[in-house]
Structures are given as structure tokens and as C-alpha cells.
C-alpha positions as CSV (number, residue, x, y, z in Angstrom):
1,X,109.1,87.8,88.8
2,X,108.0,86.7,92.2
3,X,104.9,87.8,93.9
4,X,106.6,89.9,96.6
5,X,108.9,91.6,94.1
6,X,105.9,92.4,91.9
7,X,104.0,93.9,94.8
8,X,107.0,95.9,95.9
9,X,107.5,97.3,92.4
10,X,103.8,98.1,92.3
11,X,104.0,99.9,95.7
12,X,107.0,101.9,94.4
13,X,105.0,102.9,91.3
14,X,101.9,103.9,93.3
15,X,104.0,106.0,95.6
16,X,105.9,107.5,92.7
17,X,102.7,108.4,90.9
18,X,101.2,109.9,94.1
19,X,104.4,112.0,94.6
20,X,104.3,113.3,91.0
21,X,100.7,114.2,91.1
22,X,100.9,115.9,94.5
23,X,98.7,113.3,96.2
24,X,99.5,112.8,99.9
25,X,98.9,109.1,100.6
26,X,100.4,109.2,104.0
27,X,97.7,111.6,105.4
28,X,95.0,108.9,104.8
29,X,97.1,106.2,106.4
30,X,98.0,108.3,109.4
31,X,94.5,109.5,109.9
32,X,93.1,106.0,110.0
33,X,95.9,103.4,109.8
34,X,93.6,100.4,109.3
35,X,91.5,101.7,106.5
36,X,94.3,103.7,105.1
37,X,96.5,100.6,104.8
38,X,93.7,98.7,103.1
39,X,93.2,101.6,100.7
40,X,96.9,101.6,99.9
41,X,97.0,97.8,99.5
42,X,94.1,98.1,97.1
43,X,96.0,100.6,95.0
44,X,99.0,98.4,94.9
45,X,96.9,95.4,93.8
46,X,95.3,97.5,91.0
47,X,98.7,98.7,89.9
48,X,100.0,95.1,89.9
49,X,97.3,94.2,87.4
50,X,98.3,97.0,85.0
51,X,99.5,95.9,81.6
52,X,101.7,99.0,81.1
53,X,103.9,99.2,84.2
54,X,107.0,99.6,82.0
55,X,105.3,102.7,80.5
56,X,104.5,104.1,83.9
57,X,108.1,103.4,85.1
58,X,109.4,105.3,82.1
59,X,106.9,108.1,82.5
60,X,107.9,108.6,86.2
61,X,111.6,108.4,85.3
62,X,111.2,111.2,82.8
63,X,108.9,113.5,84.9
64,X,109.2,114.9,88.4
65,X,105.7,116.4,88.2
66,X,102.6,115.3,86.5
67,X,99.3,117.2,86.3
68,X,97.4,114.0,86.3
69,X,98.1,110.2,86.0
70,X,98.2,108.7,82.5
71,X,94.9,107.6,81.1
72,X,95.7,104.0,81.6
73,X,96.3,104.4,85.4
74,X,94.0,102.1,87.4
75,X,94.4,104.4,90.4
76,X,93.4,107.7,88.9
77,X,90.2,107.9,91.0
78,X,92.1,106.9,94.2
79,X,94.6,109.6,93.5
80,X,91.8,112.2,93.2
81,X,91.5,112.4,89.4
């Protein structure tokens, strides 16, 4: 998989996990675009380094809502958990 495809997939997973846990990522980006964009990019990079993206993809496909991210999620703290 190419770098840009990997990062795009990771961005989708981050956005999906935020949606499912009720975390509004856009508020931070809109409040301060420069630091908000850096924070989102950091989340995408952490996600790209995850060894269980397939599990996350499956979890998100099966659930419209999650009370919290899975224990292996590298972005739990950034999502507020």
C-alpha cells in the first residue's frame, strides 16, 4: 500500500472512531486551524502506526456507536478517553 493511501485510510479510521465515540474533531480544527490541523495529523500518524487497523475497520463496520475506543487505540487520549 502506498504512503498516501495508507494515510487516507488512517484519516478515515480516525474520523470514523471520532464519530462513533461522539468526539467532535472539527470543533478543534475550526477554533484554531493551524494547531487543530497539526493535532489531526498527529492522530492520523498514530493510527497509521497501529498494528490492528483491520480490527478497527471491522469494529467500525459493525458499530454505529461506541462508548469508548478499543483498548489498542493509539488515539484514546486525543479522543478524550
